[in-house]
LOMIDREN-53689 format. One record per atom (N, C-alpha, C): residue number from 1; residue in three letters; z negated, x, y negated. Coordinates in nm, 3 decimals, m for minus. Layout:
% residues N
[NUM, ALA, [Z, X, Y]];
...
% end
This chain:
% residues 189
[1, MET, [m1.641, m0.048, 0.753]];
[1, MET, [m1.724, 0.044, 0.828]];
[1, MET, [m1.645, 0.173, 0.853]];
[2, LEU, [m1.716, 0.282, 0.844]];
[2, LEU, [m1.654, 0.414, 0.861]];
[2, LEU, [m1.707, 0.482, 0.986]];
[3, ALA, [m1.622, 0.563, 1.047]];
[3, ALA, [m1.664, 0.642, 1.163]];
[3, ALA, [m1.763, 0.750, 1.118]];
[4, GLN, [m1.843, 0.793, 1.211]];
[4, GLN, [m1.944, 0.895, 1.184]];
[4, GLN, [m1.880, 1.020, 1.122]];
[5, ASN, [m1.944, 1.076, 1.022]];
[5, ASN, [m1.904, 1.198, 0.951]];
[5, ASN, [m1.781, 1.180, 0.862]];
[6, SER, [m1.733, 1.059, 0.844]];
[6, SER, [m1.612, 1.036, 0.764]];
[6, SER, [m1.626, 1.086, 0.621]];
[7, ILE, [m1.738, 1.056, 0.557]];
[7, ILE, [m1.755, 1.096, 0.417]];
[7, ILE, [m1.761, 1.248, 0.406]];
[8, ALA, [m1.831, 1.314, 0.497]];
[8, ALA, [m1.838, 1.461, 0.495]];
[8, ALA, [m1.699, 1.522, 0.511]];
[9, ILE, [m1.619, 1.465, 0.600]];
[9, ILE, [m1.482, 1.514, 0.622]];
[9, ILE, [m1.397, 1.494, 0.496]];
[10, LEU, [m1.412, 1.380, 0.432]];
[10, LEU, [m1.338, 1.352, 0.309]];
[10, LEU, [m1.378, 1.449, 0.199]];
[11, LEU, [m1.507, 1.470, 0.180]];
[11, LEU, [m1.553, 1.563, 0.076]];
[11, LEU, [m1.506, 1.705, 0.105]];
[12, ASP, [m1.502, 1.743, 0.230]];
[12, ASP, [m1.453, 1.876, 0.266]];
[12, ASP, [m1.304, 1.890, 0.230]];
[13, TYR, [m1.227, 1.782, 0.252]];
[13, TYR, [m1.085, 1.784, 0.214]];
[13, TYR, [m1.071, 1.814, 0.065]];
[14, TYR, [m1.152, 1.748, m0.017]];
[14, TYR, [m1.143, 1.770, m0.161]];
[14, TYR, [m1.191, 1.910, m0.200]];
[15, ARG, [m1.288, 1.964, m0.131]];
[15, ARG, [m1.331, 2.102, m0.158]];
[15, ARG, [m1.217, 2.200, m0.128]];
[16, GLN, [m1.142, 2.171, m0.024]];
[16, GLN, [m1.031, 2.259, 0.013]];
[16, GLN, [m0.905, 2.235, m0.071]];
[17, ASN, [m0.902, 2.125, m0.144]];
[17, ASN, [m0.784, 2.088, m0.225]];
[17, ASN, [m0.828, 2.051, m0.367]];
[18, PRO, [m0.872, 2.151, m0.445]];
[18, PRO, [m0.917, 2.119, m0.581]];
[18, PRO, [m0.801, 2.067, m0.666]];
[19, ASP, [m0.835, 1.982, m0.763]];
[19, ASP, [m0.735, 1.920, m0.851]];
[19, ASP, [m0.628, 1.847, m0.770]];
[20, CYS, [m0.673, 1.778, m0.670]];
[20, CYS, [m0.586, 1.709, m0.575]];
[20, CYS, [m0.515, 1.591, m0.642]];
[21, LYS, [m0.386, 1.581, m0.622]];
[21, LYS, [m0.307, 1.470, m0.675]];
[21, LYS, [m0.277, 1.365, m0.569]];
[22, ASN, [m0.331, 1.382, m0.449]];
[22, ASN, [m0.295, 1.298, m0.335]];
[22, ASN, [m0.376, 1.170, m0.327]];
[23, LEU, [m0.314, 1.071, m0.267]];
[23, LEU, [m0.382, 0.951, m0.220]];
[23, LEU, [m0.425, 0.982, m0.077]];
[24, VAL, [m0.555, 0.977, m0.051]];
[24, VAL, [m0.608, 1.018, 0.079]];
[24, VAL, [m0.660, 0.894, 0.152]];
[25, GLN, [m0.612, 0.877, 0.274]];
[25, GLN, [m0.651, 0.763, 0.356]];
[25, GLN, [m0.677, 0.811, 0.498]];
[26, GLY, [m0.721, 0.721, 0.582]];
[26, GLY, [m0.746, 0.755, 0.720]];
[26, GLY, [m0.691, 0.649, 0.812]];
[27, PRO, [m0.699, 0.672, 0.942]];
[27, PRO, [m0.647, 0.576, 1.038]];
[27, PRO, [m0.735, 0.450, 1.047]];
[28, LEU, [m0.670, 0.339, 1.061]];
[28, LEU, [m0.738, 0.213, 1.087]];
[28, LEU, [m0.785, 0.214, 1.232]];
[29, LEU, [m0.913, 0.189, 1.253]];
[29, LEU, [m0.972, 0.179, 1.386]];
[29, LEU, [m0.987, 0.030, 1.417]];
[30, TYR, [m0.924, m0.014, 1.526]];
[30, TYR, [m0.929, m0.156, 1.561]];
[30, TYR, [m1.064, m0.195, 1.620]];
[31, ASP, [m1.085, m0.323, 1.633]];
[31, ASP, [m1.213, m0.376, 1.681]];
[31, ASP, [m1.252, m0.326, 1.819]];
[32, ASP, [m1.154, m0.284, 1.899]];
[32, ASP, [m1.187, m0.233, 2.033]];
[32, ASP, [m1.242, m0.090, 2.029]];
[33, LEU, [m1.246, m0.031, 1.910]];
[33, LEU, [m1.297, 0.105, 1.886]];
[33, LEU, [m1.219, 0.213, 1.961]];
[34, ALA, [m1.098, 0.179, 2.006]];
[34, ALA, [m1.016, 0.276, 2.079]];
[34, ALA, [m0.878, 0.293, 2.015]];
[35, ASN, [m0.813, 0.183, 1.980]];
[35, ASN, [m0.678, 0.190, 1.926]];
[35, ASN, [m0.682, 0.209, 1.775]];
[36, ILE, [m0.582, 0.282, 1.725]];
[36, ILE, [m0.575, 0.309, 1.581]];
[36, ILE, [m0.432, 0.295, 1.531]];
[37, SER, [m0.420, 0.281, 1.400]];
[37, SER, [m0.292, 0.291, 1.330]];
[37, SER, [m0.310, 0.393, 1.219]];
[38, THR, [m0.227, 0.495, 1.222]];
[38, THR, [m0.239, 0.603, 1.124]];
[38, THR, [m0.173, 0.570, 0.991]];
[39, HIS, [m0.083, 0.470, 0.992]];
[39, HIS, [m0.006, 0.443, 0.870]];
[39, HIS, [0.069, 0.310, 0.884]];
[40, PHE, [0.137, 0.274, 0.777]];
[40, PHE, [0.235, 0.165, 0.777]];
[40, PHE, [0.373, 0.229, 0.778]];
[41, ASP, [0.461, 0.181, 0.867]];
[41, ASP, [0.603, 0.215, 0.854]];
[41, ASP, [0.660, 0.127, 0.743]];
[42, PRO, [0.744, 0.184, 0.656]];
[42, PRO, [0.796, 0.108, 0.542]];
[42, PRO, [0.913, 0.017, 0.578]];
[43, VAL, [0.882, m0.092, 0.646]];
[43, VAL, [0.982, m0.193, 0.681]];
[43, VAL, [0.921, m0.331, 0.657]];
[44, TRP, [1.007, m0.430, 0.641]];
[44, TRP, [0.963, m0.567, 0.619]];
[44, TRP, [0.936, m0.636, 0.752]];
[45, ARG, [0.826, m0.709, 0.757]];
[45, ARG, [0.800, m0.799, 0.868]];
[45, ARG, [0.719, m0.915, 0.812]];
[46, GLY, [0.771, m1.034, 0.832]];
[46, GLY, [0.701, m1.151, 0.779]];
[46, GLY, [0.691, m1.142, 0.628]];
[47, ASP, [0.571, m1.157, 0.578]];
[47, ASP, [0.549, m1.159, 0.434]];
[47, ASP, [0.497, m1.026, 0.381]];
[48, MET, [0.515, m0.919, 0.459]];
[48, MET, [0.461, m0.789, 0.418]];
[48, MET, [0.564, m0.678, 0.428]];
[49, TYR, [0.552, m0.585, 0.336]];
[49, TYR, [0.626, m0.461, 0.343]];
[49, TYR, [0.533, m0.358, 0.407]];
[50, GLY, [0.556, m0.331, 0.533]];
[50, GLY, [0.474, m0.237, 0.606]];
[50, GLY, [0.432, m0.293, 0.739]];
[51, ILE, [0.449, m0.212, 0.843]];
[51, ILE, [0.408, m0.249, 0.979]];
[51, ILE, [0.316, m0.139, 1.030]];
[52, TRP, [0.202, m0.179, 1.085]];
[52, TRP, [0.107, m0.082, 1.140]];
[52, TRP, [0.178, 0.006, 1.243]];
[53, ALA, [0.152, 0.136, 1.236]];
[53, ALA, [0.216, 0.232, 1.325]];
[53, ALA, [0.120, 0.347, 1.356]];
[54, HIS, [0.159, 0.429, 1.452]];
[54, HIS, [0.072, 0.538, 1.497]];
[54, HIS, [0.154, 0.665, 1.520]];
[55, ASN, [0.118, 0.771, 1.451]];
[55, ASN, [0.181, 0.902, 1.471]];
[55, ASN, [0.088, 0.982, 1.563]];
[56, SER, [0.107, 0.967, 1.691]];
[56, SER, [0.018, 1.027, 1.790]];
[56, SER, [0.012, 1.180, 1.780]];
[57, PRO, [0.125, 1.251, 1.774]];
[57, PRO, [0.116, 1.398, 1.767]];
[57, PRO, [0.038, 1.446, 1.644]];
[58, ALA, [0.064, 1.389, 1.529]];
[58, ALA, [m0.006, 1.431, 1.408]];
[58, ALA, [m0.154, 1.395, 1.415]];
[59, TYR, [m0.182, 1.277, 1.465]];
[59, TYR, [m0.321, 1.233, 1.478]];
[59, TYR, [m0.400, 1.327, 1.570]];
[60, HIS, [m0.343, 1.359, 1.684]];
[60, HIS, [m0.413, 1.443, 1.782]];
[60, HIS, [m0.422, 1.589, 1.740]];
[61, ALA, [m0.339, 1.632, 1.646]];
[61, ALA, [m0.352, 1.768, 1.592]];
[61, ALA, [m0.478, 1.778, 1.504]];
[62, ASN, [m0.528, 1.663, 1.461]];
[62, ASN, [m0.651, 1.652, 1.381]];
[62, ASN, [m0.647, 1.733, 1.252]];
[63, LEU, [m0.530, 1.739, 1.191]];
[63, LEU, [m0.511, 1.802, 1.060]];
[63, LEU, [m0.453, 1.699, 0.965]];
[64, PRO, [m0.478, 1.712, 0.835]];
[64, PRO, [m0.419, 1.617, 0.740]];
[64, PRO, [m0.267, 1.617, 0.753]];
[65, PHE, [m0.208, 1.497, 0.744]];
[65, PHE, [m0.062, 1.486, 0.750]];
[65, PHE, [m0.014, 1.377, 0.656]];
[66, GLU, [0.111, 1.392, 0.613]];
[66, GLU, [0.169, 1.299, 0.517]];
[66, GLU, [0.213, 1.171, 0.587]];
[67, ILE, [0.189, 1.059, 0.522]];
[67, ILE, [0.230, 0.928, 0.572]];
[67, ILE, [0.306, 0.854, 0.463]];
[68, PRO, [0.388, 0.754, 0.500]];
[68, PRO, [0.460, 0.678, 0.398]];
[68, PRO, [0.367, 0.587, 0.319]];
[69, MET, [0.274, 0.520, 0.388]];
[69, MET, [0.177, 0.431, 0.325]];
[69, MET, [0.077, 0.387, 0.429]];
[70, GLN, [m0.030, 0.322, 0.383]];
[70, GLN, [m0.133, 0.275, 0.474]];
[70, GLN, [m0.197, 0.151, 0.412]];
[71, GLY, [m0.264, 0.073, 0.492]];
[71, GLY, [m0.340, m0.039, 0.441]];
[71, GLY, [m0.443, 0.012, 0.340]];
[72, MET, [m0.482, m0.072, 0.249]];
[72, MET, [m0.568, m0.028, 0.140]];
[72, MET, [m0.716, m0.057, 0.163]];
[73, GLY, [m0.756, m0.075, 0.288]];
[73, GLY, [m0.897, m0.097, 0.318]];
[73, GLY, [m0.982, 0.025, 0.290]];
[74, LEU, [m0.922, 0.143, 0.296]];
[74, LEU, [m0.990, 0.268, 0.262]];
[74, LEU, [m0.889, 0.357, 0.193]];
[75, LEU, [m0.920, 0.394, 0.072]];
[75, LEU, [m0.837, 0.488, m0.001]];
[75, LEU, [m0.926, 0.572, m0.088]];
[76, SER, [m0.882, 0.694, m0.114]];
[76, SER, [m0.960, 0.786, m0.194]];
[76, SER, [m0.865, 0.874, m0.274]];
[77, PHE, [m0.913, 0.917, m0.390]];
[77, PHE, [m0.834, 1.003, m0.476]];
[77, PHE, [m0.926, 1.058, m0.583]];
[78, GLU, [m0.884, 1.168, m0.644]];
[78, GLU, [m0.959, 1.217, m0.759]];
[78, GLU, [m0.929, 1.126, m0.877]];
[79, LYS, [m1.030, 1.095, m0.953]];
[79, LYS, [m1.016, 1.001, m1.064]];
[79, LYS, [m0.903, 1.041, m1.159]];
[80, ALA, [m0.889, 1.170, m1.185]];
[80, ALA, [m0.784, 1.218, m1.276]];
[80, ALA, [m0.644, 1.191, m1.221]];
[81, ALA, [m0.630, 1.171, m1.091]];
[81, ALA, [m0.498, 1.150, m1.029]];
[81, ALA, [m0.461, 1.002, m1.020]];
[82, TRP, [m0.551, 0.911, m1.050]];
[82, TRP, [m0.523, 0.768, m1.035]];
[82, TRP, [m0.411, 0.726, m1.129]];
[83, PRO, [m0.298, 0.678, m1.072]];
[83, PRO, [m0.185, 0.639, m1.156]];
[83, PRO, [m0.197, 0.498, m1.213]];
[84, GLY, [m0.299, 0.427, m1.173]];
[84, GLY, [m0.319, 0.291, m1.222]];
[84, GLY, [m0.241, 0.189, m1.141]];
[85, ILE, [m0.280, 0.066, m1.158]];
[85, ILE, [m0.211, m0.045, m1.096]];
[85, ILE, [m0.164, m0.137, m1.208]];
[86, ASN, [m0.047, m0.188, m1.195]];
[86, ASN, [0.011, m0.271, m1.300]];
[86, ASN, [m0.083, m0.387, m1.335]];
[87, HIS, [m0.114, m0.399, m1.462]];
[87, HIS, [m0.208, m0.504, m1.505]];
[87, HIS, [m0.149, m0.645, m1.490]];
[88, ARG, [m0.022, m0.653, m1.457]];
[88, ARG, [0.040, m0.785, m1.437]];
[88, ARG, [0.024, m0.837, m1.294]];
[89, PHE, [m0.025, m0.752, m1.203]];
[89, PHE, [m0.050, m0.800, m1.067]];
[89, PHE, [m0.148, m0.916, m1.071]];
[90, THR, [m0.129, m1.008, m0.978]];
[90, THR, [m0.219, m1.123, m0.970]];
[90, THR, [m0.238, m1.159, m0.823]];
[91, GLY, [m0.351, m1.217, m0.792]];
[91, GLY, [m0.373, m1.262, m0.656]];
[91, GLY, [m0.381, m1.147, m0.558]];
[92, PHE, [m0.334, m1.172, m0.436]];
[92, PHE, [m0.350, m1.079, m0.324]];
[92, PHE, [m0.215, m1.028, m0.276]];
[93, GLY, [m0.207, m0.898, m0.249]];
[93, GLY, [m0.093, m0.843, m0.176]];
[93, GLY, [0.003, m0.759, m0.256]];
[94, ALA, [0.079, m0.679, m0.182]];
[94, ALA, [0.193, m0.601, m0.231]];
[94, ALA, [0.157, m0.463, m0.284]];
[95, GLU, [0.034, m0.418, m0.267]];
[95, GLU, [m0.007, m0.293, m0.329]];
[95, GLU, [0.016, m0.168, m0.244]];
[96, GLU, [0.024, m0.179, m0.113]];
[96, GLU, [0.025, m0.060, m0.027]];
[96, GLU, [0.136, 0.039, m0.060]];
[97, GLY, [0.259, 0.001, m0.041]];
[97, GLY, [0.370, 0.093, m0.067]];
[97, GLY, [0.383, 0.129, m0.213]];
[98, TYR, [0.353, 0.035, m0.299]];
[98, TYR, [0.360, 0.056, m0.444]];
[98, TYR, [0.265, 0.168, m0.488]];
[99, ILE, [0.139, 0.161, m0.447]];
[99, ILE, [0.042, 0.263, m0.487]];
[99, ILE, [0.080, 0.399, m0.429]];
[100, ALA, [0.120, 0.403, m0.301]];
[100, ALA, [0.161, 0.530, m0.240]];
[100, ALA, [0.277, 0.592, m0.317]];
[101, GLU, [0.373, 0.509, m0.355]];
[101, GLU, [0.489, 0.561, m0.429]];
[101, GLU, [0.450, 0.611, m0.568]];
[102, LYS, [0.356, 0.544, m0.633]];
[102, LYS, [0.311, 0.591, m0.765]];
[102, LYS, [0.245, 0.730, m0.753]];
[103, PHE, [0.167, 0.753, m0.648]];
[103, PHE, [0.110, 0.886, m0.629]];
[103, PHE, [0.221, 0.989, m0.608]];
[104, ARG, [0.322, 0.954, m0.528]];
[104, ARG, [0.434, 1.048, m0.506]];
[104, ARG, [0.505, 1.077, m0.638]];
[105, GLN, [0.529, 0.975, m0.718]];
[105, GLN, [0.599, 0.997, m0.845]];
[105, GLN, [0.518, 1.083, m0.941]];
[106, ASN, [0.387, 1.088, m0.921]];
[106, ASN, [0.302, 1.172, m1.005]];
[106, ASN, [0.272, 1.307, m0.942]];
[107, GLY, [0.353, 1.347, m0.844]];
[107, GLY, [0.340, 1.480, m0.785]];
[107, GLY, [0.246, 1.489, m0.666]];
[108, GLY, [0.195, 1.376, m0.619]];
[108, GLY, [0.105, 1.376, m0.505]];
[108, GLY, [0.174, 1.331, m0.377]];
[109, LYS, [0.094, 1.318, m0.274]];
[109, LYS, [0.141, 1.270, m0.145]];
[109, LYS, [0.044, 1.163, m0.097]];
[110, ASN, [0.084, 1.088, 0.004]];
[110, ASN, [m0.008, 0.997, 0.072]];
[110, ASN, [m0.047, 1.069, 0.201]];
[111, ILE, [m0.174, 1.105, 0.211]];
[111, ILE, [m0.224, 1.188, 0.320]];
[111, ILE, [m0.314, 1.107, 0.412]];
[112, CYS, [m0.297, 1.127, 0.542]];
[112, CYS, [m0.387, 1.070, 0.642]];
[112, CYS, [m0.478, 1.182, 0.692]];
[113, LEU, [m0.609, 1.158, 0.683]];
[113, LEU, [m0.709, 1.247, 0.744]];
[113, LEU, [m0.747, 1.184, 0.878]];
[114, PRO, [m0.708, 1.242, 0.991]];
[114, PRO, [m0.732, 1.179, 1.120]];
[114, PRO, [m0.877, 1.140, 1.149]];
[115, SER, [m0.972, 1.215, 1.098]];
[115, SER, [m1.113, 1.185, 1.126]];
[115, SER, [m1.175, 1.086, 1.028]];
[116, LEU, [m1.100, 1.042, 0.929]];
[116, LEU, [m1.150, 0.946, 0.830]];
[116, LEU, [m1.117, 0.803, 0.878]];
[117, LYS, [m1.175, 0.767, 0.990]];
[117, LYS, [m1.144, 0.636, 1.052]];
[117, LYS, [m1.224, 0.526, 0.984]];
[118, TRP, [m1.159, 0.410, 0.970]];
[118, TRP, [m1.222, 0.294, 0.907]];
[118, TRP, [m1.185, 0.169, 0.984]];
[119, MET, [m1.270, 0.071, 0.976]];
[119, MET, [m1.244, m0.058, 1.042]];
[119, MET, [m1.215, m0.164, 0.937]];
[120, HIS, [m1.121, m0.249, 0.970]];
[120, HIS, [m1.087, m0.362, 0.885]];
[120, HIS, [m1.123, m0.488, 0.962]];
[121, ARG, [m1.190, m0.576, 0.898]];
[121, ARG, [m1.229, m0.701, 0.964]];
[121, ARG, [m1.112, m0.800, 0.955]];
[122, PHE, [m1.027, m0.798, 1.057]];
[122, PHE, [m0.914, m0.890, 1.059]];
[122, PHE, [m0.961, m1.033, 1.087]];
[123, GLY, [m1.053, m1.048, 1.180]];
[123, GLY, [m1.107, m1.180, 1.210]];
[123, GLY, [m1.199, m1.227, 1.099]];
[124, ARG, [m1.182, m1.349, 1.055]];
[124, ARG, [m1.264, m1.402, 0.946]];
[124, ARG, [m1.325, m1.534, 0.991]];
[125, PRO, [m1.440, m1.529, 1.061]];
[125, PRO, [m1.501, m1.650, 1.115]];
[125, PRO, [m1.528, m1.758, 1.010]];
[126, ALA, [m1.560, m1.716, 0.889]];
[126, ALA, [m1.589, m1.812, 0.781]];
[126, ALA, [m1.465, m1.841, 0.697]];
[127, GLY, [m1.350, m1.791, 0.739]];
[127, GLY, [m1.227, m1.811, 0.663]];
[127, GLY, [m1.212, m1.709, 0.551]];
[128, VAL, [m1.099, m1.713, 0.485]];
[128, VAL, [m1.070, m1.623, 0.374]];
[128, VAL, [m1.132, m1.682, 0.248]];
[129, LYS, [m1.203, m1.600, 0.173]];
[129, LYS, [m1.276, m1.648, 0.055]];
[129, LYS, [m1.199, m1.625, m0.075]];
[130, PHE, [m1.074, m1.584, m0.065]];
[130, PHE, [m0.995, m1.562, m0.185]];
[130, PHE, [m0.861, m1.632, m0.171]];
[131, LYS, [m0.796, m1.651, m0.282]];
[131, LYS, [m0.669, m1.722, m0.286]];
[131, LYS, [m0.558, m1.639, m0.221]];
[132, LEU, [m0.487, m1.701, m0.130]];
[132, LEU, [m0.370, m1.639, m0.067]];
[132, LEU, [m0.248, m1.722, m0.102]];
[133, ALA, [m0.177, m1.683, m0.205]];
[133, ALA, [m0.059, m1.756, m0.250]];
[133, ALA, [0.064, m1.667, m0.234]];
[134, LEU, [0.161, m1.714, m0.159]];
[134, LEU, [0.282, m1.635, m0.136]];
[134, LEU, [0.351, m1.601, m0.268]];
[135, GLU, [0.351, m1.692, m0.362]];
[135, GLU, [0.416, m1.665, m0.491]];
[135, GLU, [0.350, m1.548, m0.563]];
[136, ASP, [0.218, m1.534, m0.553]];
[136, ASP, [0.151, m1.418, m0.613]];
[136, ASP, [0.200, m1.289, m0.549]];
[137, ARG, [0.210, m1.288, m0.418]];
[137, ARG, [0.255, m1.169, m0.347]];
[137, ARG, [0.398, m1.132, m0.387]];
[138, VAL, [0.486, m1.231, m0.392]];
[138, VAL, [0.625, m1.206, m0.432]];
[138, VAL, [0.628, m1.150, m0.574]];
[139, TRP, [0.553, m1.212, m0.664]];
[139, TRP, [0.543, m1.164, m0.802]];
[139, TRP, [0.498, m1.018, m0.805]];
[140, ASN, [0.394, m0.985, m0.731]];
[140, ASN, [0.342, m0.848, m0.729]];
[140, ASN, [0.445, m0.749, m0.676]];
[141, TYR, [0.517, m0.788, m0.571]];
[141, TYR, [0.622, m0.699, m0.520]];
[141, TYR, [0.726, m0.673, m0.629]];
[142, PHE, [0.774, m0.778, m0.692]];
[142, PHE, [0.876, m0.759, m0.797]];
[142, PHE, [0.821, m0.674, m0.912]];
[143, VAL, [0.706, m0.709, m0.964]];
[143, VAL, [0.650, m0.638, m1.079]];
[143, VAL, [0.625, m0.491, m1.045]];
[144, GLY, [0.565, m0.465, m0.930]];
[144, GLY, [0.535, m0.327, m0.893]];
[144, GLY, [0.658, m0.241, m0.876]];
[145, TRP, [0.754, m0.291, m0.801]];
[145, TRP, [0.873, m0.210, m0.773]];
[145, TRP, [0.968, m0.204, m0.892]];
[146, LEU, [0.967, m0.305, m0.979]];
[146, LEU, [1.042, m0.293, m1.104]];
[146, LEU, [0.980, m0.185, m1.193]];
[147, GLU, [0.849, m0.178, m1.195]];
[147, GLU, [0.781, m0.072, m1.269]];
[147, GLU, [0.824, 0.065, m1.217]];
[148, ILE, [0.830, 0.080, m1.087]];
[148, ILE, [0.863, 0.210, m1.027]];
[148, ILE, [1.010, 0.246, m1.047]];
[149, TYR, [1.101, 0.156, m1.015]];
[149, TYR, [1.244, 0.189, m1.017]];
[149, TYR, [1.314, 0.153, m1.146]];
[150, LYS, [1.257, 0.065, m1.226]];
[150, LYS, [1.313, 0.029, m1.357]];
[150, LYS, [1.457, m0.020, m1.346]];
[151, ASP, [1.487, m0.087, m1.236]];
[151, ASP, [1.624, m0.131, m1.212]];
[151, ASP, [1.624, m0.260, m1.130]];
[152, PRO, [1.657, m0.373, m1.193]];
[152, PRO, [1.661, m0.500, m1.120]];
[152, PRO, [1.763, m0.503, m1.007]];
[153, GLU, [1.858, m0.407, m1.007]];
[153, GLU, [1.960, m0.401, m0.903]];
[153, GLU, [1.924, m0.302, m0.792]];
[154, HIS, [1.808, m0.240, m0.800]];
[154, HIS, [1.767, m0.142, m0.700]];
[154, HIS, [1.757, m0.209, m0.562]];
[155, LYS, [1.784, m0.133, m0.457]];
[155, LYS, [1.780, m0.185, m0.321]];
[155, LYS, [1.645, m0.249, m0.288]];
[156, MET, [1.536, m0.190, m0.333]];
[156, MET, [1.405, m0.247, m0.301]];
[156, MET, [1.390, m0.387, m0.361]];
[157, ILE, [1.437, m0.406, m0.481]];
[157, ILE, [1.429, m0.539, m0.545]];
[157, ILE, [1.514, m0.638, m0.466]];
[158, LYS, [1.631, m0.595, m0.425]];
[158, LYS, [1.718, m0.681, m0.344]];
[158, LYS, [1.655, m0.712, m0.208]];
[159, ASP, [1.584, m0.613, m0.150]];
[159, ASP, [1.516, m0.635, m0.022]];
[159, ASP, [1.401, m0.736, m0.037]];
[160, ILE, [1.327, m0.726, m0.146]];
[160, ILE, [1.219, m0.823, m0.173]];
[160, ILE, [1.280, m0.963, m0.181]];
[161, TYR, [1.386, m0.974, m0.258]];
[161, TYR, [1.453, m1.103, m0.276]];
[161, TYR, [1.499, m1.159, m0.141]];
[162, ALA, [1.567, m1.075, m0.064]];
[162, ALA, [1.619, m1.120, 0.066]];
[162, ALA, [1.506, m1.162, 0.160]];
[163, ASN, [1.396, m1.090, 0.157]];
[163, ASN, [1.286, m1.119, 0.248]];
[163, ASN, [1.217, m1.252, 0.216]];
[164, PHE, [1.212, m1.289, 0.089]];
[164, PHE, [1.134, m1.407, 0.050]];
[164, PHE, [1.217, m1.528, 0.007]];
[165, LYS, [1.347, m1.514, m0.010]];
[165, LYS, [1.426, m1.622, m0.069]];
[165, LYS, [1.419, m1.753, 0.010]];
[166, ASP, [1.406, m1.745, 0.142]];
[166, ASP, [1.402, m1.868, 0.222]];
[166, ASP, [1.259, m1.914, 0.252]];
[167, LYS, [1.161, m1.844, 0.196]];
[167, LYS, [1.021, m1.878, 0.221]];
[167, LYS, [0.956, m1.953, 0.106]];
[168, LEU, [1.031, m1.966, m0.002]];
[168, LEU, [0.983, m2.037, m0.121]];
[168, LEU, [1.073, m2.157, m0.147]];
[169, PRO, [1.024, m2.255, m0.221]];
[169, PRO, [1.110, m2.369, m0.255]];
[169, PRO, [1.238, m2.322, m0.325]];
[170, ALA, [1.345, m2.397, m0.306]];
[170, ALA, [1.476, m2.361, m0.362]];
[170, ALA, [1.466, m2.326, m0.510]];
[171, GLY, [1.523, m2.211, m0.544]];
[171, GLY, [1.529, m2.166, m0.683]];
[171, GLY, [1.403, m2.097, m0.733]];
[172, ARG, [1.294, m2.108, m0.661]];
[172, ARG, [1.167, m2.053, m0.710]];
[172, ARG, [1.169, m1.901, m0.718]];
[173, ILE, [1.233, m1.835, m0.621]];
[173, ILE, [1.236, m1.689, m0.624]];
[173, ILE, [1.312, m1.637, m0.746]];
[174, ASP, [1.417, m1.710, m0.787]];
[174, ASP, [1.493, m1.669, m0.905]];
[174, ASP, [1.406, m1.678, m1.031]];
[175, ILE, [1.323, m1.780, m1.038]];
[175, ILE, [1.233, m1.796, m1.153]];
[175, ILE, [1.131, m1.682, m1.155]];
[176, ILE, [1.076, m1.648, m1.039]];
[176, ILE, [0.976, m1.540, m1.032]];
[176, ILE, [1.040, m1.406, m1.069]];
[177, LEU, [1.158, m1.377, m1.014]];
[177, LEU, [1.227, m1.251, m1.045]];
[177, LEU, [1.262, m1.244, m1.193]];
[178, ASP, [1.316, m1.351, m1.250]];
[178, ASP, [1.352, m1.352, m1.392]];
[178, ASP, [1.229, m1.327, m1.478]];
[179, ARG, [1.119, m1.391, m1.445]];
[179, ARG, [0.995, m1.372, m1.520]];
[179, ARG, [0.945, m1.228, m1.506]];
[180, ALA, [0.955, m1.171, m1.387]];
[180, ALA, [0.912, m1.033, m1.365]];
[180, ALA, [0.998, m0.936, m1.448]];
[181, ILE, [1.127, m0.958, m1.450]];
[181, ILE, [1.216, m0.872, m1.530]];
[181, ILE, [1.179, m0.880, m1.677]];
[182, LYS, [1.155, m0.999, m1.727]];
[182, LYS, [1.120, m1.018, m1.867]];
[182, LYS, [0.983, m0.960, m1.902]];
[183, ASN, [0.896, m0.947, m1.803]];
[183, ASN, [0.761, m0.896, m1.827]];
[183, ASN, [0.746, m0.748, m1.796]];
[184, CYS, [0.854, m0.680, m1.767]];
[184, CYS, [0.850, m0.537, m1.739]];
[184, CYS, [0.937, m0.463, m1.840]];
[185, PRO, [0.885, m0.444, m1.961]];
[185, PRO, [0.967, m0.389, m2.070]];
[185, PRO, [0.983, m0.237, m2.067]];
[186, THR, [0.956, m0.173, m1.955]];
[186, THR, [0.955, m0.027, m1.953]];
[186, THR, [1.090, 0.036, m1.919]];
[187, TRP, [1.195, m0.040, m1.918]];
[187, TRP, [1.326, 0.019, m1.890]];
[187, TRP, [1.429, m0.033, m1.989]];
[188, THR, [1.542, 0.031, m1.989]];
[188, THR, [1.655, m0.019, m2.068]];
[188, THR, [1.765, m0.053, m1.971]];
[189, THR, [1.834, m0.161, m1.996]];
[189, THR, [1.944, m0.201, m1.907]];
[189, THR, [2.073, m0.206, m1.984]];
% end
């Protein structure tokens, strides 16, 4: 669900920014219709890279501002600017920071439009209707960030490993990482 006038505000942003290379998102509006999160801070917590956060001064200025990343419940971009998502991704998770970084690498930014508010249905009375497998998420993190950094020794790859190594059966993370390295032929080592 979108806040009133959200689409008009988004279209106006694109009129003012022709040939836009940015990933455009808005603040998450919580179920209480009062609290918001303007972005994700790029830190690990639990099984996710990203913690909901709020940039109050930028939000209240009501002008577009750059953010590190945001949940992917609402995202917009010009079709010509879409950098694609790795076709090796599977299951659910790991796309937020990865997609934002791909836009940055292609000369764009991740922009928050304060008036482009959206709601995410966190509560699921009927349960989740899709597969939630931690191994899929770990795989996606490795594949995505290996694509971006092209270096199995990069700090982000080591952070993924450290975050998940004790959450999977013994040795399983090594198998997933090795398979991800072998399936990402876009670098030379």
